[in-house]
N, C-alpha and C positions, 0 to 999 in steps of 0.2 A: 929819247923816247924810251918809256917803260913798256916791259911786256904787259904789266898787270898793274891796275890801280884798284885798290880797295878802298870804299868810302864807308867808314863807320868802324867804331872801336870797340864794339860789343863781344861777346861770346863769338858769334858768326864771323865778325870781321878779324878778330884775333886767330880764330881757328884756321881760316882761309890764308891769312899771311903765313903762318907757320907752313901749312901744306905747299904753298907758293914757294917758299924758300927752299925747302926740302926737295922740290923739283926744279931747283935753279932757275926760276923765273925772276927777272930784273922787276922788283915789285916795290911800289909806293903805296903806304896805307895813310889815309887822311881821315882825320877825326878831331873833333872839337875837345872831346873827353874820352877816356878809357872807362869802359864798364856799361854804359848806357843805363836801362833800367835795373840791371843787376846791382850796380853799386849803390841804388838806393833801397834795397830791400832791408826791411827793419827786423825781420826775426831771422834766426840762424837756418842756414841751407843744410838739410838733412839728406837729400836724395841726389847729390852728385857724386858719382863712384870715385873712390879714393879718399873721400873726405867724409868721415863719420857726422862732423858737426863742424860747419864753418860759415862765418859771416859773407856777404855779399862782397863787402869790401875787400875782405882779405882774399877771397877767391880771385877776383879781378886783379888783385895785385900781382898774384901768383901767374896769371894769364900774361898780364902785360909783362913780366919779367922773363917769361919763356920766350914771348915775341921779340924783346929786345935783344936776345941771345942770336936771333937770326940775322940772316943778310936781307933786311928790309927796311927801306928807307921810310921815316915816320915825319908826318907834318901835322902839327896841331893847330888845326883850324876847321872851319865849316866849309861845305862845298855849297856854292851858290847856282851852278850851271854844270849841266853834262850835255855835251853836243857830239854829233857824229859827222866827219866829213870824209867821204871816200870811205876807207876801211879803218880810219884811225879816230879815236875819241879824244875830246879837248875836255878837260876838266879845269872849270875855274873855281878858285879858293875865294873865301870872303876878303882876303887882303889883295885880290886882284891877280894873283900869281897863276899862271895857267901851265897845265901839264898835259903831256901827249901819252896815249898809250894804244896798244892793239887790243885789249880786252879791259873789261870793267866788271868788278863784282860790287853791287849795291847790298850794304848790310847796315843802313842808316837806322834801322830799329823804329821806335816809335816814341812821340812825345807826348807830354800829358795833355789831356783833353780839357779845355777852358771851361770855366762854369758858364760864361758869357752874362754874368749878372752884372748890373748898373755898379761901377766903381771898381770892378775886378781888376781891370789893367793898371788903374790909377794908383793902386795899392800895393802893385806886385814889388816885393822887397821893402815894404813899408807895413807888413802884418799879413800879406797874402803871399802863400808859398804853395809849390808843386812837390816839395821833397822835404818831408819830415826829418829825415837823418841829417840833412844839411843844415836845416834851420831850426829844428825842434829846440835845441839847447838855449836858444835866444829867449825862449817863452818859459823860463824857469818861474815858478809860483805865479804863473800868470793863468787866465782863462782863455780858451781856445775852441774853435770849432772846427771838427772835420766833416766836410761835404762828401757824402757817398755813403752806400750801405754793403759793399762787397768786403772781400778779404783785405784789400788793400787799405781800406778806410779803416777797418777794425785793428788791423796790425799797427796802423799808423797811431790809432788812439791808445792802444796799449804801449807802445813806444813813449808817448807822451804823459801817460799817465805816472811815469815816474820823474816827470820833470815838470808838468804844469800843476796848477792846483785843481783845477776843473777842466774837463772835456766835455764838449756836447757833439754827438754825431747825429748829423742831419741828413736823412734819406728821403728821396723825391717819393718813392713809392710807398704803398701801405704796409709794406713789411721789409725787413732787411735781407740781403742775399749771402752774407757771410755764412761760414759753415759752423755746425754746431761748437766745434772746439772753440773758436774765436768768440761767438756769441757767449759761451760759458765764462770765458776769461774776462771778457768785458764786464759781465754781471759782477764778477767778483772782485773787479778792480777798486770799487768803492768810490772813484771819483769821476766816472762817466756815465753820462746820462745820453739815451738813445731817443730821438724824437723823429718819428716817421711821419709820411705825409707832408713833408716840409718842401715847400718850393721857394728856394733862396732868391730874392728879388734884388737886394742892394746891400752893399757893402759900404759902411759910413766911416767917417773919421775925419780928422782934421790934417796933421802931419802924419799920423799913422792910424791904423785901424782902432776904432773904438766900440763897433756894433755891427751887427747885421740884421737885416731885416727879412724875414720869410713869411710865405702866406700858408697858414694851416688849409690844406686842400679839403679838409673834411668839413670846416665851417666856412671858409672863405676869408677869415680873420687876418689881418696883418700882424705880426708879432715880432718884437725887437728883443735881442739877445745881446748883452754887454759882453764883448770879447775882445782880446787884444790881437787875436791871432787867428788865420783862416788857412786851413790846408785843404787843399782841393785835391780829392781821390775819387774822381768819377771815370778812370779809364784813360786810354791812349790813342792817340791818331797816329797812323803811319808817316813816317818823316820823309814825304816825296815831293815836297814843292821845287826842288832842283832838277826833277827829271821827267817833266811833262813833256809828252811827244813821242818818246822813245819807248814805252812800255804801255801796256794795257793795264787797266786797273779793274777790282771787282766792286760791288756795293759798297764795301768797307773802305775803298781807297787803298786796298792792298794790292801789291804788284802781283801780276798773274805771271807763274812761271809752269815750265815741264817740270812735273814732280820727279824726274829721274836725275834732270841734269842741271836744273835750277835757271836753265835758259829763258830769257825774256824773248818777246817778238822781235828783238833787233839782235842779229848776229854778232857774237862777241860781248854781248851786254848779260851778265848774269846777276842773279839777286838770292840773297839767303837772309834767314833769321825772321824777327817779328815784323818785318817791312813787308813781307810776301803774305800769300794767301793760305800757307801752311796753318792748318787749324790749331795745332797743339802749340802753344805758346810756353816752353820751357826752355832752361839753360842748356840741357845736355841735347834737347832737339835743335836749338839754333847752332851749337857747336858742330853737330852732325850735318847740318844743311850747309855751313861753312864748309867744311871738307868737301861735301858734294860739289858746290859751286867751283872751289880751287881746283878739283881734278877734272871738271867738265872744262874749266877755262884752259888748263894745260893740254887736255886734248884738242881742244878748238885752236890753240896756238901751234901745236905740233903738226896738227893737219895742214893748217893754212900758210904757215910760215917755215 
C-alpha cells in the first residue's frame, strides 16, 4: 500500500510528487504522459521564475528529470477509476492494475474540448488534431484550418505559418478574442486568413481530411474550404471522468476544493492544478497548488496514521 497516489503528470502533479518524496511519503505517480497542456505550448515561456525564456517541452523535461531523482514510483498509464473503501483508496489503471493508498491527489488537468462537428471523430489522426506541436510538421506546404479565436488558436496558427502554405483561422463569434499582440503577428504573417462568424458544421474527406464546411452566421450560407488539416483550439475540459461520486463539481465541471488545503469533500482526497476550480490557469500557479496539496496530504496522513 502507498501512502499517497498522485494522478497526473503536469506541473501540479510533478511538484506534488517532489514535495511528497521530500516528506518521506511512499508515493506513486500515475500519468499517461508528462507535461499535460504545458508540453503543447507553441510559444516560448517567459514568465516562469528561473528561466528567462524556455519552451514548454524543455521546461517539462526539467520538471520530469527532477521528479525522477526522487523516491517516487512512476506508472505510465491512464487512470479509469478511483474508489474509496473504508479509509483506503483503490486506483484502477487502464491496464487493469489496481493500486491502494491512504491518500490521493488528483492533478489530471484538462483535455482538449471537441468541436463536435460531423466527421470530427472519424478523422482524428487523419487530418484532425488537437496538438499543433505534435502534428503540425506533418502539414508542410499544405493548407490547414485552425478552429478558435483565442490566444491558443492564434499561437497555433503562427506556429503553423512557418510550416503550412496557408492557414485559415475560423472563429465562431463576430470577433476574435486573442490579444492585440497575437492579432498583429497574425496580420504580419502573410499566409494566415481570419474568418469570423463561422460555425463549422462538417469535416469531409475520403481516407484523410480534404475540406470543411462552415456556415456564415451573418448570411446563413454554407461555405466550403479545401484544407488538408484541421486543428481544434476551442479550449479544454477538466479531465474528471474517472472520479465521479467522490468530489463535487462547479458549473464548469471543475473539482471543488478548499482553497487553503486543496481538500475535496472526501477526506484524504485532494486535488490541484487546472482540473480544479482555481481561476488562474498558469504553470506557476499549478505548481504552487501541487505544493499545497502535497503538504496538506502529509498533514492528513501524519494526523491520521
